[in-house]
N, C-alpha and C positions, 0 to 999 in steps of 0.2 A: 515179710516184705522182700521183694526182689529188686535189686538196684542194678541198673545197667551202667557200667563204668566206662566212660569215654572221655578221659582227660580230667574229670572232676570226681573226686571221691567224696560222697556225702557223709562226712564225719559229723558226729553230733556237735552242737555248738556249745563248747565249754572252754573254761580258762585253760585247762590242761591241753586241749587240742591246739589252742592258739600258741601256747608256750612251746609245744612240740612241733609246730608246723614246719620249721626249717629242717627238722630231722625226718619228717614223714615223706619227703620227696626230694628229688635231686640227687646230689652226690653224697649220700650217707648210707651206711648200713644201720638198720634200726631193729631193735628188739623191744617188744611191748609185753609186759606182764600184767594180766588183769586178775585181780583178786575177787573171788565171789564167795558167797556163803549160802548155806541151805536154810538159814533162819528166815522164817516167813515174814518177819517185820521188814526185811531188807530185800524182798522179792523184786520190787520195782527197780531198785538200784542194780541188783544182780542181772536182771534182764537187760537193762540199759548197757551195762558193762559188756555183756556177751554180744550184744548187737554191735557195739563199737569195735570189739575185737574181731568180729566177723567181717566188718567192712575194712578194717585196717589190714587184715590178712590178705586182702586182694591187691594191696599196694605192692608194686614191684619197683625196685630201685636198681640202677646200674651204677654202682659206685666205682669211681676211678681214683687212682692215686694222683693227687695234685703234685706236680713236679716243679720245683723252683730251680732254674738253671742259672749258673753264673755265666758271665760273658764268655769265659774261656770254654766252658762245657757246651754252650750253645754254638760257638764257632766250630768246635770239634765235631759236633753232630752235623752241622751244615756241610762241612768239608767231606764227611763220610757220605752224606746223601749225594753230593756232587760227584764223588768218585763212583758211587753205585749207578748213577745215571749215565756216566760215560761208558 
């Protein structure tokens, strides 16, 4: 199956996906490890895991450091910006 991704990533509907949803997009770096087996009895689950990993691989995140400034640090930054603008 080929999926065209334009804003929505078609993850499989699972509890794990819902738990990981905040980490699968937005301001986070994410690593996903999928375990598979060659055992024939688990072929369907292995295929499903590989399809999930394939779709998750297409997700790109732009993580940024969240910065919490004190009032003094914010004031210092604004003064510096004002000086640069002059």
